[in-house]
KOLROLO-644642 format. One line per 5 residues: number of its first residue (from 1); their letters; for each residue x, y, z of C-alpha. Coordinates in pm, 1 decimal. Each point is the difference from the previous one (the first is absolute). Layout:
N
NUM = a = X:Y:Z; ...;
END
This chain:
555
1 = mgfry = 0.0:0.0:0.0; 303.4:224.7:3.2; 159.4:188.8:283.7; -239.8:119.4:270.1; 60.0:304.1:218.6;
6 = tykvs = -110.6:-13.9:361.6; -50.2:268.5:262.3; -63.8:-67.1:366.2; -269.3:226.2:141.8; -51.3:18.8:375.2;
11 = hnglg = -170.2:219.1:257.2; 116.3:-20.8:360.9; -307.0:173.1:139.0; -236.8:-254.8:-155.3; 238.5:-292.5:16.8;
16 = kyrvv = -60.0:-70.5:-368.6; 241.2:-139.3:-256.1; -36.0:-93.6:-365.2; 230.1:-71.0:-292.7; -105.4:173.0:-322.6;
21 = sgtde = 143.5:-142.5:-320.2; -20.4:34.4:-375.3; 202.7:9.9:-319.8; 20.0:381.4:-29.2; 210.7:163.4:270.3;
26 = afvka = -156.9:346.0:-24.8; -354.4:-138.8:7.9; 82.7:-225.6:295.1; 127.8:306.8:186.1; -325.4:180.0:-84.6;
31 = kalal = -204.1:-293.4:136.3; 214.2:-11.0:314.1; -43.8:374.5:55.6; -377.3:-26.5:-45.6; -11.2:-281.0:256.1;
36 = qnswe = 217.2:196.6:243.9; -227.2:304.0:-33.7; -305.8:-218.3:56.1; 149.1:-141.2:320.0; 100.7:344.5:120.2;
41 = aeyrr = -357.9:123.5:-49.7; -126.5:-300.1:196.5; 250.9:71.6:277.9; -109.4:362.9:21.7; -362.2:-112.7:29.6;
46 = klakq = 104.5:-233.7:276.9; 182.2:276.9:189.7; -296.1:236.4:-45.6; -232.8:-264.7:138.1; 226.0:-56.4:300.8;
51 = qeeed = 14.8:372.1:67.1; -377.9:23.3:-26.0; -34.8:-282.1:254.1; 238.8:174.2:238.0; -184.5:331.0:-33.6;
56 = reiyr = -332.5:-169.5:65.4; 140.0:-176.3:306.5; 118.4:332.0:142.0; -338.6:154.3:-73.8; -178.8:-293.2:161.6;
61 = relng = 207.2:19.8:316.6; -33.1:376.3:32.6; -376.8:5.2:-56.5; -75.6:-343.3:140.5; -178.9:-81.3:-326.0;
66 = nvqea = 3.9:-379.0:42.1; -349.6:-63.7:-134.1; 68.9:217.2:-304.5; 331.0:-180.8:-50.9; -177.5:-336.4:5.2;
71 = errtn = -245.9:130.1:-260.1; 285.5:126.7:-216.0; 180.3:-335.8:17.8; -322.5:-180.7:-85.9; -43.9:229.5:-298.8;
76 = daeka = 358.0:-71.5:-111.7; -58.7:-374.8:35.7; -317.6:19.7:-208.2; 179.7:199.9:-269.4; 285.1:-253.7:-8.9;
81 = leqvs = -246.5:-287.3:-43.0; -189.4:189.5:-266.7; 320.7:75.5:-188.1; 116.4:-361.7:-17.8; -351.4:-124.4:-77.3;
86 = nilra = -20.2:220.3:-311.9; 341.2:-67.8:-150.2; -145.4:-109.3:-332.8; -254.1:280.3:-34.0; 267.4:261.8:79.8;
91 = altar = 195.8:-101.4:-310.7; -285.5:-6.4:-249.0; -23.3:374.7:-59.1; 374.4:63.8:-22.1; 205.9:6.8:-320.1;
96 = haidw = 278.9:-257.4:15.7; 180.5:57.6:-330.0; 345.9:138.6:66.8; 57.6:367.3:-77.2; 357.2:-20.6:-123.0;
101 = eklkr = 51.9:374.7:32.7; -62.4:-19.5:374.3; 287.8:-246.4:28.3; 241.9:257.7:-133.5; 212.1:211.7:227.4;
106 = kdays = -29.5:373.9:-40.3; 163.7:109.5:325.5; 255.8:278.3:-14.2; 348.4:-43.8:140.3; -53.0:26.6:375.7;
111 = tpqpk = 323.2:178.6:94.5; -49.4:379.7:-13.3; 200.0:187.6:-260.1; 298.2:188.3:148.9; -100.2:346.9:107.1;
116 = elvya = 111.4:309.5:-185.9; 342.2:125.2:106.9; 23.8:266.5:268.0; 349.8:142.8:-24.0; 181.1:184.6:277.3;
121 = efpwe = -9.7:373.8:-59.5; 314.0:198.2:-68.5; 92.2:270.8:254.1; -35.7:362.3:-95.4; 315.4:135.5:-165.4;
126 = pqped = 156.9:298.5:180.7; 8.9:316.5:-214.0; 258.0:280.9:39.2; -278.6:257.9:7.1; -171.1:-169.9:290.9;
131 = ikykp = -38.6:238.0:294.5; 201.6:-246.8:204.1; 308.6:82.1:-204.5; -41.5:380.5:3.6; 237.0:164.0:254.0;
136 = mltlf = -186.1:185.8:274.0; 180.5:337.8:17.1; -42.7:239.3:284.2; 64.5:375.0:-23.4; 332.0:-58.5:168.8;
141 = dklsk = 88.3:-271.5:-261.5; -76.9:231.6:-286.5; 257.9:249.2:131.2; 273.0:-265.2:-37.5; 78.2:-149.5:-337.9;
146 = srveq = 189.2:-285.8:156.5; -295.3:-95.9:219.6; -228.6:1.8:-306.5; 238.9:-230.9:-185.7; 41.4:-222.6:304.3;
151 = kaqaa = -373.9:-53.1:39.4; -46.1:-49.3:-373.2; 269.7:-270.4:5.2; -167.1:-169.6:296.8; -335.0:-5.4:-179.6;
156 = nnlyt = 163.4:-140.9:-313.0; 178.1:-268.7:203.4; -334.4:-102.3:155.0; -158.1:-27.9:-343.7; 293.2:-208.0:-129.3;
161 = qdhat = -25.6:-234.0:300.2; -378.0:-36.9:-29.0; 20.9:-60.9:-374.0; 259.8:-272.9:50.9; -225.4:-159.8:263.1;
166 = wleav = -289.2:25.1:-245.7; 201.3:-171.8:-273.2; 76.1:-288.4:238.3; -368.8:-26.7:89.0; -95.2:-1.3:-369.7;
171 = ervka = 239.0:-287.1:-64.0; -148.4:-197.0:289.7; -355.9:56.9:-129.4; 108.7:-100.3:-350.3; 151.2:-321.1:135.9;
176 = enqkl = -310.2:-78.1:208.6; -231.2:69.9:-292.8; 214.0:-214.6:-228.9; -26.7:-291.2:245.0; -374.0:58.4:28.4;
181 = ysknv = -31.4:14.5:-378.2; 202.2:-318.9:-51.1; -199.0:-182.2:267.1; -327.0:119.0:-151.1; 104.9:-95.2:-351.4;
186 = taier = 88.9:-348.6:124.1; -333.8:-26.8:181.1; -189.5:112.4:-310.4; 190.3:-242.5:-221.5; -66.2:-282.8:245.4;
191 = wnees = -368.2:95.3:25.6; -32.1:20.4:-378.0; 165.7:-339.9:-35.2; -218.6:-164.8:266.3; -308.7:168.1:-143.1;
196 = rkhqe = 94.5:-126.9:-344.3; 50.1:-352.3:133.2; -334.7:19.2:177.6; -173.5:105.3:-320.3; 179.3:-270.1:-198.1;
201 = eldrg = -115.6:-258.2:252.9; -355.7:128.7:-31.9; 25.7:-6.2:-377.5; 135.0:-356.8:1.1; -272.5:-116.2:235.8;
206 = naaid = -274.2:177.6:-193.4; 136.9:-132.3:-329.3; -2.8:-349.5:151.8; -365.4:49.9:93.5; -80.9:111.4:-356.0;
211 = krkad = 184.3:-302.7:-134.5; -177.4:-232.7:243.3; -331.1:146.5:-106.4; 88.1:-65.8:-365.0; 113.6:-353.1:89.3;
216 = yeslq = -327.5:-58.3:183.7; -204.7:127.0:-292.5; 191.1:-238.3:-227.7; -72.6:-285.4:245.9; 358.6:-66.8:103.9;
221 = pdava = -35.9:-269.4:272.3; 224.6:163.8:261.1; -174.7:333.1:-51.3; -343.0:-160.8:37.6; 113.7:-158.4:327.3;
226 = dycel = 139.2:336.1:117.2; -326.6:172.3:-86.8; -207.1:-253.7:193.2; 235.9:39.3:295.2; -55.6:376.3:-7.3;
231 = vlsas = -377.7:-51.2:-7.5; 3.5:-219.5:309.6; 249.3:225.0:179.2; -230.5:299.1:-53.5; -298.1:-182.3:152.2;
236 = eypdd = -82.7:157.3:335.4; -81.0:-236.9:283.8; -12.8:66.8:375.5; 352.3:63.9:125.6; -1.3:-307.8:223.8;
241 = fpkef = -64.6:-235.1:-293.0; 293.3:-184.7:-156.4; 61.2:127.7:-349.5; 238.4:-253.0:-144.9; -40.4:-184.6:-325.9;
246 = dleyv = 191.4:-181.7:-267.9; -106.6:-33.6:-360.0; 100.8:-161.3:-323.8; -121.3:74.5:-352.8; -12.9:-273.8:-264.7;
251 = pntki = 8.3:186.3:-334.1; -97.9:-281.5:-235.9; -323.8:-63.1:194.1; -44.9:350.8:144.3; -61.3:-149.2:343.0;
256 = lvvdy = 108.8:191.5:308.8; 61.0:-203.0:315.1; -21.3:199.0:323.6; 110.5:-136.4:335.4; -149.3:244.2:252.1;
261 = slpap = 63.1:16.1:374.5; -335.6:26.0:174.9; -49.5:117.9:358.2; -7.9:-257.4:276.9; -306.7:0.7:227.2;
266 = edlps = 191.1:189.7:268.5; 76.8:281.3:-246.1; -365.9:104.2:-16.7; -190.6:224.1:242.4; -147.5:-209.3:281.9;
271 = vkevk = -174.9:261.1:218.4; -356.8:111.5:-67.1; -58.8:218.9:307.3; 189.7:165.3:286.6; -163.9:56.7:339.5;
276 = yikak = 116.5:204.8:295.0; -32.7:-185.0:333.3; -33.6:275.8:255.4; 37.3:-230.8:303.6; 338.9:-117.5:-125.3;
281 = defhd = 92.8:324.2:-176.8; 103.3:-192.4:-308.6; -101.9:-59.1:-358.8; -133.6:-336.8:-111.3; 22.7:-122.2:-361.2;
286 = vplse = -300.5:-196.1:-117.2; 134.2:-245.9:-260.6; -178.8:-141.7:-296.8; -137.3:-345.6:54.7; 196.0:-285.7:-152.4;
291 = sesnr = -269.7:-54.9:-260.9; -1.0:371.9:-88.8; 378.8:5.7:-32.7; 0.8:-311.3:-217.1; -275.4:134.6:-224.2;
296 = iydei = 172.4:335.8:-46.5; 337.1:-165.1:-63.3; -137.3:-228.5:-270.7; -184.0:288.3:-167.5; 312.6:215.2:-3.4;
301 = lyqmc = 209.6:-271.7:-167.3; -262.1:-50.3:-272.0; -19.7:377.1:-46.6; 378.3:36.8:-25.1; 7.8:-272.0:-264.9;
306 = lrtlh = -269.6:169.2:-210.0; 149.9:343.2:58.6; 342.2:-108.7:-123.8; -150.2:-152.9:-313.1; -206.3:315.1:-58.3;
311 = elfea = 294.0:238.9:44.2; 223.7:-192.0:-239.5; -263.6:-53.2:-268.8; -125.1:359.9:26.1; 356.2:129.4:-32.7;
316 = dvvga = 77.5:-221.9:-300.9; -32.7:270.2:-265.2; 204.5:-181.2:-267.9; -162.0:-344.0:15.1; 302.8:-172.1:152.3;
321 = lsaiv = -207.1:-227.4:224.6; -227.9:-277.0:-116.9; -29.0:-159.8:342.3; 126.4:38.6:355.8; 73.5:-268.2:254.7;
326 = fngwv = -31.5:133.2:354.8; 163.0:-201.8:277.1; -65.7:137.8:347.4; 258.1:-91.8:265.0; -27.7:45.7:375.6;
331 = rsidr = 297.0:-3.8:236.6; -106.4:-128.4:341.2; 102.3:-216.9:292.6; -78.4:-369.1:-27.5; -178.9:-79.8:325.7;
336 = atgke = 117.3:-360.3:-15.8; 371.6:78.6:-31.0; 25.3:358.4:118.4; 202.0:82.7:-310.6; -70.0:265.7:-258.7;
341 = vngcv = -145.9:-130.8:-323.3; -96.7:164.2:-326.6; -281.5:-176.7:-179.4; -214.2:67.5:-304.7; -361.6:12.4:122.5;
346 = isvqa = -180.9:136.3:-305.6; 65.6:-34.8:-373.0; -193.6:83.0:-313.8; 51.7:60.4:-371.1; -208.4:272.8:-161.5;
351 = qkkef = -40.8:64.7:-371.5; 2.6:372.6:-74.3; -305.5:4.6:-225.6; -213.2:-201.7:241.7; 117.2:189.8:306.0;
356 = qeinl = -74.9:340.3:-148.1; -359.4:-104.0:-56.7; -46.5:-41.0:376.4; -167.1:289.1:183.3; 222.4:14.4:307.0;
361 = hnvdp = -222.8:263.1:162.3; -271.8:-257.8:52.8; 175.2:-334.5:43.4; 42.1:-209.2:309.2; 381.2:-41.7:-0.2;
366 = kacfk = -4.7:-363.2:111.5; -270.0:-98.9:-248.9; 187.6:181.5:-277.3; 322.6:-181.3:91.8; -176.2:-336.7:-6.1;
371 = kmkgv = -165.0:85.5:-332.5; 348.5:46.4:-147.4; 86.6:-349.0:129.5; 243.2:137.6:254.1; 176.8:-241.4:231.0;
376 = gsskl = 1.0:44.6:376.1; -128.2:-145.8:323.2; -364.6:70.4:78.9; 136.2:168.7:313.2; 292.8:216.0:-102.7;
381 = hslta = 65.5:98.5:362.8; 110.6:-358.7:62.9; 303.3:86.6:-217.9; -15.5:-340.3:-166.1; 272.1:-9.2:-265.4;
386 = iapvl = -105.0:-89.6:-354.1; 186.6:-60.5:-325.3; -0.3:314.2:-218.8; -179.7:-14.5:-333.2; 329.2:90.3:-165.7;
391 = qlnre = 335.5:74.2:155.9; 298.4:76.1:-217.6; 350.8:-108.3:87.7; 160.2:343.3:13.0; 337.1:-124.8:119.3;
396 = dkrfi = 65.8:-230.2:-295.5; 187.5:217.6:-249.7; 59.1:-284.5:-245.2; -348.7:22.2:-152.7; 89.1:230.5:-286.2;
401 = lsrev = -270.6:160.2:-211.6; 88.9:120.1:-349.9; 82.5:345.1:135.5; 252.4:-139.2:246.9; 217.2:-219.9:-223.2;
406 = enqld = 309.9:214.9:26.0; 16.0:-61.3:371.6; 11.5:-381.2:-13.4; 154.1:-187.2:288.9; 252.9:-283.7:-11.6;
411 = erfnl = -252.3:-284.9:-20.9; 20.3:-85.1:-368.3; -259.3:-271.8:-45.2; -310.8:161.1:-150.1; -314.6:-195.4:91.0;
416 = aamdw = -209.8:194.1:-250.5; 209.5:-141.6:-288.4; -3.6:-365.3:114.7; -143.3:-281.1:-205.8; -360.1:-28.3:117.2;
421 = edfeq = 29.8:-369.3:83.4; 314.7:66.5:204.5; -180.6:280.8:175.4; -289.4:-228.8:98.2; 248.4:-255.8:128.7;
426 = lvrev = 176.2:268.0:206.2; -334.1:105.7:150.6; -80.7:-359.6:91.3; 337.8:-41.8:169.6; -23.7:318.3:205.3;
431 = fekef = -354.8:-76.7:109.5; 104.7:-346.9:100.9; 248.5:160.9:236.6; -255.2:257.1:113.4; -265.4:-259.1:90.6;
436 = stpgg = 242.6:-250.0:150.2; 18.1:176.7:334.6; 108.1:-182.4:318.0; -284.3:-219.3:123.2; -181.6:9.3:-332.3;
441 = evkvt = -67.4:-282.5:-240.2; -60.7:203.8:-309.8; 100.6:-133.6:-339.3; 14.4:198.6:-319.4; -56.1:-201.2:-315.9;
446 = qasrd = -17.5:89.2:-364.2; -356.0:-19.2:-129.7; 48.7:-64.6:-367.1; -366.0:-73.2:-77.6; -167.5:255.8:228.2;
451 = ggvda = -70.9:257.2:-272.8; 144.7:334.6:99.3; 167.9:-137.2:311.6; 379.0:17.2:23.2; 29.2:-144.5:350.3;
456 = vafdp = -222.5:-138.8:272.2; 76.6:19.5:370.6; -166.5:-220.4:258.7; 0.6:121.8:359.5; -123.7:-266.0:243.9;
461 = dpihg = -80.3:249.7:277.1; -363.4:-80.1:97.8; -86.6:366.5:59.7; 209.5:212.0:-232.5; 105.6:-264.9:-249.2;
466 = gkivi = -141.1:-123.5:-325.1; 74.0:4.9:-367.7; 174.8:302.1:-148.4; 37.3:51.0:-372.4; 288.0:208.6:-134.8;
471 = qakry = 38.8:166.0:-339.0; 321.9:159.9:-124.6; 15.0:263.9:-273.8; 341.0:98.5:-136.8; -129.0:328.1:-135.9;
476 = tntvg = 134.1:337.8:-110.8; -331.8:186.5:-15.4; -257.5:92.2:260.2; -207.3:-303.8:89.8; -368.2:69.7:-60.5;
481 = vgfvr = -311.4:-130.0:165.1; -33.5:-286.8:-249.4; 275.1:-205.2:163.0; -150.4:60.7:345.0; -342.6:-114.2:-122.3;
486 = elwgt = 166.2:-309.5:-142.5; 163.7:-75.4:333.1; -327.7:50.4:185.2; -171.9:-242.2:-233.5; 276.9:-251.3:62.4;
491 = vlneg = -33.1:40.4:376.7; -372.0:-73.7:-26.0; 46.9:-292.0:-238.0; 271.2:-152.6:214.3; -190.3:49.2:323.5;
496 = amkgi = 310.6:179.1:132.2; 2.7:214.5:310.9; 228.0:260.6:-159.2; 163.2:108.4:-323.6; 335.8:171.6:-51.8;
501 = litta = 93.0:187.1:-318.8; 362.5:102.6:-31.6; 156.9:208.7:-276.8; 321.0:177.5:-88.3; -197.0:317.0:-81.3;
506 = dygpd = -284.8:164.9:190.9; -378.0:5.2:-0.7; -248.1:255.6:-122.2; -261.8:164.8:225.6; -271.9:-222.8:-144.9;
511 = ayefa = 195.0:-310.1:104.1; 30.8:117.9:360.5; -363.9:104.0:-2.5; -116.2:-343.9:-113.6; 215.4:-174.4:264.0;
516 = kgkpi = -161.5:198.9:281.5; -182.6:-218.4:247.5; 110.9:-321.4:-173.0; 254.6:-254.5:124.0; 246.5:115.0:-264.6;
521 = tlmng = 353.7:127.8:56.9; 160.9:211.0:-272.9; 380.7:1.3:15.3; 186.0:241.7:-223.7; 364.7:9.2:-100.1;
526 = anlly = 116.0:166.9:319.5; -180.5:-263.2:208.9; 164.5:-277.7:-202.5; 349.0:144.4:45.7; -62.2:27.0:372.9;
531 = llekh = -115.9:-361.8:14.9; 303.2:-117.8:-197.3; 242.2:187.0:223.7; -178.6:-139.0:306.1; 99.9:-344.6:-123.0;
536 = grkak = 353.0:91.3:-103.6; -57.1:72.0:-368.1; 94.9:334.6:-153.1; -103.9:141.0:-333.0; -128.6:316.0:-161.7;
541 = idike = -302.2:107.3:-202.3; 78.3:244.8:-280.8; -308.0:48.2:-217.7; 164.4:208.1:-271.7; 295.3:-236.0:-37.1;
546 = akmil = -237.0:-297.2:-15.8; -204.2:163.2:-277.1; 316.1:57.8:-202.4; 117.3:-360.0:51.0; -341.7:-143.0:-83.8;
551 = geklp = -44.8:231.7:-297.4; -309.1:163.0:143.8; -105.8:353.6:-81.9; 119.4:260.0:249.3; -254.4:246.7:143.2;
END
């Protein structure tokens, strides 16, 4: 994928940390700055809220306004509950498309320009005609020529002395002013240079934003992913909510996969009323009942799922998204082990056209989620982990799409160019290892007469076991729904409990849509490479190279 730039963004006051990355250094810096500014705004809101609480506490103590304070806290609790209960509705009237101009920096260089010079003034030059240098002659002096000459000489000597002193002072002022001038010139040159660098940095960043916009409009995959990241980053949730997500864009299918961190139950407001107990001189929080908390929690998770889908589809102004897979993850403490776990509790794939026909103002979020064949426990608050509808292997850099050929890794064996019979044999071998787990009695056999079946696995487990049919497609194009329908028909004909379709390419949105709610697993090229490496086999998948080797037409 080429070299990626990363910036670490942190905020000590909030205790937040995130790594921002991308292929364009200037744009990554712009994203990092936007995130830093967002966190700083959140921190200022937090400080303002703390100050408001302190001021109210002082007011309460001075005026003994305990009952009023209880009413105020109750009002705040009700507002907090109302805010989280209307998370979806709050996003429906907003515009979510990114205004690229607002991402640009227009701030002037912050250091003030050096002030205008104020030079030291030169002293007044003594003049011979000054009264000071005129001899003061008395009547007695005028009667003596020598006394007149003597006083005249004295006055002239004083002028000569003062003028010499003046010349020395002038030289000192000149020297001081020269130093001041040189220092000021240096300061101006430095300021001009730093100001120029600041403007150049702004220009580079703003040019990177313009370029990213153009890349997005031309559907460059990295730019589409960046754009979607900006959309989700701009979404305003309550400050106490986690706002972490990871996403991956699959350009050949136009599917966006979003892994979103959802709040844990303890992150939500739990107080519905505050009472002042006069006898004890203390405030008492009235919590929500367990059933109320569970109901609100489940509703919020469904709303956040629909809201995320809405924001991304509404912001998709260039038609980059055909479908979105939303995987909602919750980080919590496992009560059985006491350890922190992070599990996917809700997952759904939504087609853009179908989703945009939904009137989100009127839907019941849970019913809407179920209508889209979303996957999740009937009680989300139980935090029961489920398998995501689709989860890409982001860490496996060997799965190389046509746009990534120049960055191939060292693994030279290209699965996408294998002989198809050899490929089916390889799949059978790797699945034999996969199913032959300790304690199992699974056998994988070739099914030469099972029309459309490349391998059959038998799992003797009385609860989870059964017959599993496997199809392998060494393919260089997007796998459509036809192959998935074929597999489903085979599963039914064989009386199998599950079907697995594995390919060197990827699947289209219609294929994933058809597989929803059925015992079908779709494994793409990245999944296959992961499975191979798990069992000690390394390879690569290079679609463009395979097309050239096989003599297929390039896109």
